C-alpha positions as CSV (number, residue, x, y, z in Angstrom):
1,M,23.7,138.9,92.7
2,P,26.1,137.1,94.8
3,N,24.5,134.7,96.5
4,S,26.9,136.0,99.5
5,Q,25.6,139.2,98.7
6,N,22.2,137.9,98.8
7,A,22.4,136.5,102.6
8,Q,24.1,139.8,103.3
9,T,21.4,141.7,102.3
10,L,18.6,139.6,103.5
11,H,20.8,139.7,107.3
12,I,20.4,143.4,107.0
13,E,17.2,143.7,106.0
14,R,16.1,141.3,109.2
15,L,17.7,143.5,111.3
16,A,16.2,147.0,109.9
17,D,12.8,145.0,110.5
18,V,13.8,145.7,114.2
19,I,15.1,148.8,114.7
20,A,12.4,151.7,115.1
21,L,13.9,153.8,112.9
22,P,12.4,154.2,109.1
23,I,15.1,152.3,106.5
24,G,14.7,151.4,103.0
25,R,17.3,149.8,100.5
26,W,17.3,151.6,96.9
27,N,18.9,150.5,93.7
28,A,20.5,152.2,91.1
29,N,18.3,153.7,89.5
30,A,17.3,155.5,93.8
31,R,14.1,152.8,93.2
32,L,12.8,151.4,96.8
33,V,13.5,147.6,96.6
34,Y,12.7,147.6,100.5
35,C,11.8,149.2,103.3
36,N,10.8,148.3,107.1
37,A,7.5,148.7,109.2
38,P,8.7,151.7,110.7
39,Y,8.8,152.8,106.9
40,L,5.3,152.4,106.0
41,A,4.4,154.5,109.4
42,W,6.5,157.3,108.3
43,S,5.8,157.9,104.9
44,G,2.0,157.1,105.6
45,R,1.6,154.9,102.3
46,P,1.3,151.0,102.5
47,H,3.8,148.7,100.7
48,E,2.7,148.3,97.7
49,Q,2.8,152.2,96.9
50,L,6.2,152.4,98.1
51,I,7.7,149.1,96.6
52,G,9.7,149.9,92.6
53,K,8.8,153.4,93.0
54,T,11.5,156.5,92.3
55,L,12.2,158.4,95.2
56,E,11.5,161.6,93.1
57,E,8.1,160.0,92.3
58,L,7.1,159.2,95.8
59,Y,8.2,162.5,97.6
60,G,8.5,165.1,94.4
61,A,11.3,166.4,92.8
62,A,12.5,168.5,95.9
63,A,12.6,165.8,97.5
64,W,15.3,163.7,95.0
65,A,17.0,167.4,94.9
66,A,18.4,166.9,98.1
67,A,18.9,163.1,97.8
68,K,20.8,163.5,94.7
69,P,24.5,164.2,95.9
70,A,23.9,161.4,99.1
71,F,22.6,158.9,96.7
72,E,25.9,159.6,94.4
73,S,28.0,159.9,96.8
74,A,26.9,155.9,98.5
75,F,27.0,154.5,95.1
76,G,30.6,155.6,94.5
77,G,31.2,153.8,98.1
78,A,30.6,156.9,101.2
79,I,28.5,157.1,103.7
80,A,26.6,160.6,102.9
81,S,23.3,162.3,105.0
82,Y,21.4,165.5,104.1
83,E,18.6,167.2,105.4
84,R,15.3,168.2,104.4
85,L,11.7,169.0,105.9
86,L,9.1,166.3,104.7
87,T,6.3,168.0,103.9
88,H,4.6,164.7,103.2
89,P,1.2,163.6,104.4
90,P,-0.4,162.1,107.0
91,H,2.4,163.6,109.2
92,P,2.7,167.2,109.9
93,Q,5.8,169.3,108.3
94,R,9.4,167.7,109.7
95,W,13.1,168.2,109.8
96,A,14.8,164.7,109.8
97,R,18.1,163.6,108.3
98,M,18.6,161.4,106.2
99,Q,22.1,158.8,106.2
100,V,23.1,157.1,103.2
101,F,25.5,154.4,103.1
102,P,26.2,152.1,100.7
103,D,25.1,148.1,100.5
104,A,28.7,146.8,98.7
105,D,29.6,143.3,98.2
106,E,33.0,141.5,98.7
107,G,34.3,143.2,96.2
108,G,33.9,146.5,96.4
109,S,30.6,146.8,94.1
110,V,27.5,149.0,95.3
111,A,24.1,147.2,94.0
112,S,21.9,149.4,96.1
113,V,22.4,152.2,98.8
114,F,20.5,152.0,102.4
115,T,18.8,155.4,103.8
116,I,17.9,155.5,107.7
117,A,16.0,158.6,108.6
118,T,16.7,160.8,112.0
119,D,13.6,163.2,113.2
120,I,15.8,166.5,114.0
121,H,13.3,168.9,114.0
122,E,13.7,169.7,117.8
123,D,16.8,170.3,117.2
124,V,16.3,172.1,113.9
125,I,14.2,174.8,115.4
126,A,16.5,175.2,118.3
127,R,19.3,175.7,116.0
128,D,17.2,178.0,113.5
129,A,16.2,180.1,116.9
130,L,19.8,180.5,118.5
131,I,20.9,181.5,114.6
132,A,18.1,184.3,115.0
133,A,18.5,185.7,118.2
134,R,22.3,185.6,117.1
135,K,21.6,187.2,113.7
136,R,19.0,189.6,115.8
137,L,21.9,190.1,118.6
138,D,24.8,191.2,116.2
139,R,22.8,193.3,114.5
140,F,21.7,195.2,117.3
141,T,25.5,195.6,118.6
142,E,26.6,196.7,115.2
143,N,23.9,199.1,115.1
144,I,23.8,200.6,118.4
145,P,24.5,204.1,118.2
146,S,27.2,203.9,121.2
147,P,30.6,202.0,120.6
148,L,31.2,198.7,122.0
149,T,34.0,196.5,122.3
150,Y,35.1,192.5,123.3
151,V,38.4,191.6,124.3
152,D,39.5,188.4,125.5
153,G,41.5,187.6,128.4
154,D,44.8,189.0,127.4
155,C,43.2,192.5,125.9
156,I,43.2,191.2,122.5
157,L,40.3,193.3,120.6
158,R,37.3,190.4,119.6
159,F,35.1,192.3,118.5
160,V,34.4,196.3,117.8
161,N,31.1,197.8,116.4
162,K,29.7,200.5,113.9
163,A,29.5,203.2,116.2
164,W,33.5,202.6,117.4
165,S,34.9,202.5,114.0
166,T,33.0,206.0,113.1
167,I,33.9,207.4,116.3
168,T,37.4,206.6,116.5
169,G,38.3,205.9,112.4
170,I,40.0,202.4,112.9
171,P,38.1,199.6,110.3
172,A,37.3,196.7,112.4
173,N,39.5,195.0,110.5
174,H,42.3,197.1,111.7
175,A,41.5,196.8,115.5
176,V,40.4,192.6,115.7
177,G,43.2,190.8,116.5
178,R,45.7,193.2,118.0
179,H,45.9,194.3,121.5
180,V,44.4,197.6,122.9
181,S,47.4,199.1,123.2
182,A,48.4,198.6,119.7
183,V,45.3,199.9,118.4
184,R,45.0,202.7,120.5
185,G,48.3,203.5,121.4
186,E,50.3,203.1,124.5
187,A,49.0,206.6,126.4
188,S,45.7,205.1,126.0
189,W,46.5,201.7,127.2
190,L,47.7,202.9,130.5
191,E,45.3,205.3,131.5
192,Q,42.8,202.0,130.4
193,Q,44.2,199.2,132.2
194,P,43.6,199.7,135.7
195,Y,40.1,199.0,134.5
196,Y,40.6,196.0,132.1
197,G,42.7,194.7,135.4
198,R,39.6,194.7,137.7
199,A,36.8,193.9,135.0
200,L,39.1,190.3,134.5
201,A,39.5,189.9,138.1
202,G,35.1,189.9,137.9
203,D,33.9,193.7,139.1
204,A,32.3,195.8,136.7
205,A,34.7,199.2,136.6
206,H,33.7,203.2,135.1
207,F,36.2,205.4,133.6
208,S,35.4,208.8,132.7
209,R,38.5,211.4,131.1
210,L,39.1,213.4,127.5
211,V,39.7,211.2,124.6
212,D,41.9,212.5,122.2
213,G,42.4,211.2,118.5
214,L,38.5,211.0,117.9
215,V,37.0,212.0,114.4
216,N,35.0,215.0,115.7
217,G,37.9,216.0,118.2
218,P,38.9,215.5,121.8
219,R,35.6,214.0,123.8
220,W,34.8,213.5,127.4
221,M,33.5,209.7,126.7
222,R,32.4,207.3,130.0
223,T,33.0,203.5,129.6
224,S,32.1,200.7,131.1
225,Y,34.3,197.7,131.8
226,V,32.0,194.5,132.1
227,P,33.8,191.2,132.7
228,D,32.1,188.2,130.6
229,I,31.9,185.7,132.7
230,D,31.6,181.5,131.8
231,E,29.3,178.9,133.2
232,A,32.5,178.0,135.2
233,G,32.9,181.1,136.7
234,S,36.0,182.3,134.8
235,V,36.5,185.8,133.4
236,V,37.2,185.0,129.9
237,G,37.1,188.4,128.8
238,V,35.5,191.8,128.9
239,Y,32.9,193.7,127.4
240,T,33.1,197.7,127.0
241,V,30.4,199.8,126.4
242,T,31.1,203.7,126.0
243,T,28.9,207.0,126.3
244,D,29.9,210.2,125.1
245,V,29.1,212.5,128.3
246,H,30.4,215.1,126.9
247,D,28.1,217.9,126.6
248,L,26.9,216.7,129.9
249,T,30.8,217.2,131.3
250,D,31.0,220.8,129.8
251,T,27.9,221.6,131.1
252,Q,28.4,220.6,134.7
253,E,31.9,222.2,134.1
254,K,30.7,225.7,133.1
255,L,28.4,225.1,136.3
256,R,31.2,224.9,138.6
257,R,33.0,227.4,137.3
258,S,30.0,229.8,138.0
259,V,29.6,228.8,141.1
260,E,30.9,230.9,144.2
261,R,35.0,231.0,144.1
262,D,37.3,231.7,146.3
263,A,37.7,235.9,145.7
264,L,42.4,235.5,146.1
265,T,42.7,232.4,144.6
266,D,40.0,231.8,142.4
267,A,39.7,228.4,144.0
268,L,36.2,226.8,144.9
269,S,35.1,228.7,148.1
270,R,35.1,226.2,151.4
271,H,31.3,225.7,151.1
272,T,31.0,225.0,147.6
273,M,34.5,222.4,148.0
274,M,31.9,220.8,150.8
275,S,29.5,220.2,148.3
276,F,31.0,219.4,145.3
277,I,32.9,216.7,147.7
278,E,29.5,215.3,149.0
279,C,27.7,214.8,145.3
280,S,30.9,213.5,143.9
281,I,31.4,210.5,146.5
282,A,27.6,209.5,146.6
283,D,29.1,207.5,143.2
284,P,30.4,204.2,144.9
285,D,31.8,203.2,141.6
286,L,34.0,206.0,141.8
287,E,37.2,206.0,144.1
288,Y,38.2,209.5,145.3
289,A,41.4,211.2,147.0
290,L,40.6,213.9,149.3
291,F,43.9,216.2,150.0
292,F,44.1,218.3,152.7
293,I,46.8,220.6,152.3
294,D,48.9,223.1,155.0
295,L,51.7,225.4,153.5
296,D,54.8,224.9,156.3
297,G,56.2,228.4,156.8
298,F,53.5,230.7,155.4
299,K,53.6,233.2,158.2
300,A,56.8,234.4,157.9
301,V,56.4,235.2,154.1
302,N,54.0,237.5,155.5
303,D,55.3,238.5,158.9
304,E,58.9,239.3,156.7
305,K,57.5,240.3,152.8
306,G,53.8,241.2,153.7
307,H,50.9,240.2,153.0
308,H,50.4,241.3,149.4
309,V,53.2,239.2,148.9
310,G,51.5,236.2,150.7
311,D,48.1,237.5,148.9
312,R,50.1,236.3,145.5
313,L,51.8,233.1,147.0
314,L,48.4,231.8,147.6
315,A,46.9,232.3,144.5
316,D,50.5,230.7,142.8
317,V,49.9,228.0,144.7
318,A,46.0,227.1,144.1
319,R,47.2,227.8,140.3
320,A,49.4,225.2,140.9
321,L,47.3,222.7,142.3
322,R,44.5,222.7,139.7
323,G,47.9,222.5,136.8
324,A,48.7,219.2,138.7
325,V,45.2,217.8,138.7
326,R,42.5,217.1,136.2
327,A,39.9,219.1,134.9
328,E,37.2,217.5,136.3
329,D,39.4,216.9,139.6
330,A,38.6,220.3,142.2
331,V,41.1,222.7,144.0
332,G,38.9,224.4,147.0
333,R,40.7,226.9,149.3
334,F,39.6,225.7,152.9
335,G,40.6,228.8,154.7
336,G,44.2,231.0,155.5
337,D,47.0,228.9,153.6
338,E,44.8,225.8,153.2
339,F,43.8,223.8,150.2
340,L,41.5,221.1,149.4
341,V,41.7,218.9,146.6
342,L,39.3,215.9,145.4
343,A,40.2,213.9,142.5
344,R,39.7,210.3,140.5
345,V,42.5,208.2,141.8
346,N,43.0,204.3,141.1
347,G,43.6,202.6,144.8
348,Q,45.8,203.9,147.3
349,T,49.0,203.8,144.7
350,G,47.4,206.3,142.5
351,A,46.4,209.1,145.6
352,E,50.4,208.4,147.3
353,A,51.6,209.6,143.7
354,L,49.0,212.2,142.9
355,A,50.0,213.7,146.6
356,E,53.9,213.6,146.5
357,H,53.4,215.3,142.7
358,L,51.3,218.0,144.6
359,R,53.6,218.4,147.7
360,I,56.6,219.2,144.9
361,S,54.7,221.6,142.8
362,I,54.1,223.5,145.4
363,K,57.3,223.4,146.2
364,A,58.2,224.5,142.8
365,V,56.2,227.6,143.1
366,A,57.3,228.3,146.8
367,E,61.1,228.2,144.9
368,A,60.3,230.2,142.4
369,A,59.5,232.7,144.3
370,G,62.1,233.0,146.7
371,D,60.3,231.7,149.5
372,Q,60.8,229.1,152.2
373,V,57.5,227.7,151.5
374,S,56.4,223.9,151.0
375,A,53.3,221.8,152.2
376,S,52.2,219.1,154.3
377,I,49.8,217.1,153.1
378,G,46.9,214.2,154.2
379,Y,44.5,212.6,152.6
380,A,42.2,210.0,152.7
381,L,39.8,208.0,150.2
382,A,36.8,207.3,149.8
383,P,34.7,205.4,149.6
384,A,37.4,202.4,151.1
385,D,38.2,204.9,154.9
386,T,34.2,206.1,154.6
387,R,31.4,207.5,152.2
388,D,30.5,210.4,154.7
389,S,32.0,213.5,153.2
390,M,32.6,215.1,156.9
391,Q,34.6,212.3,158.0
392,L,37.0,212.3,154.8
393,L,37.5,215.7,155.3
394,H,38.2,215.1,159.0
395,H,40.7,211.7,158.1
396,A,42.2,214.0,155.5
397,D,43.0,216.9,158.1
398,E,44.5,214.1,160.3
399,A,46.9,212.9,158.0
400,M,48.0,216.4,157.5
401,Y,48.7,216.6,161.3
402,V,50.7,213.7,161.2
403,A,52.8,214.6,158.5
404,K,52.9,218.4,160.3
405,R,54.7,216.3,163.2
406,Q,56.8,213.9,162.0
407,G,58.7,217.0,160.2
408,K,56.9,219.1,157.5
409,N,57.2,219.0,153.6
410,R,55.6,215.4,152.7
411,A,52.4,213.5,152.8
412,M,50.9,211.2,154.6
413,P,47.4,208.9,154.0
414,W,45.0,208.1,156.9
415,A,46.2,205.4,159.1
416,G,42.9,204.8,161.1
417,A,41.7,202.3,158.9
418,R,44.3,200.6,158.3
419,S,46.5,201.0,161.7
């Protein structure tokens, strides 16, 4: 070895003696030719039992198999590393990372390599625990019977589980990486968009609807939209969990249809309607609008054409109202020519649109019968305006009278809380 190389190596070895890490130098035959004091303590052997021995002789064939690729890289002039579970006495088993770097001369020839051992046991244990936890979570999410999805801030699907693929008939590789609208269709997206929006704003949302396009046919499903909030408090995505509530909804619908109804119109009776309103708005996560509807000009129909024509018109109006709302919404007759409609809505904008739809539906029925009848409609929101059923009815009634005073044939929101 050239003198300059000897000097350099000796300088490195003196430096190694003051570093509190196990350092060894190995020749081309992978024999230990130098080690510092921490290496002696780390190996648990005296100097004379180490020097001149190969790594395999010192620590076994498995240790050499783990080290060999890194040694070959280092003798080729590159820095390399590997991890190994140390099993030699007197220490308990510990994970260590071995860095192997060449001891090259000025000409670039490598006659020996140095190794530095670093204890990474706690890091490896933590990493393995994290990996195991991730695997358990993956198994859980993949095998849970409820459909699960995850979308990013742009509503691009980043994960769907097996249950979701099974119920929709869409393989995961056809869904992940695509926008919800592209996967489930524009109509479904427009229904769900407000709930994704609420979750991306930081609030959990819930949505029940009859879902078409499923493998087993249309089913009533309830989806929860839960924001994914990072450590900085920012919403980075949305988890969705969908529960099949078809049987429960179907049973509720049958029970609802079997309760007391108005004999003339087949709408819910006043008593039943009030009970339904009270039960429905008790859920603080759901948003409802109560519409109080009074027919304009109905008395003239009774007076001029007779009560049998008026009765037929009332039945037609009730039928039109039921056709204007969803199956899970409720239509009741409050008395005389007054009706109540309770419907799930998406805020003031959704309530306003539905109120106009109800007004137009009634007008169309009356015109088809040749009657000059319209509707004055007042509405209030739960829980935005109140959580009390009687107060909600009172607010909607007040708004209806405002519509009457302002010229009839119109819909008005209750403005008490917003005026």
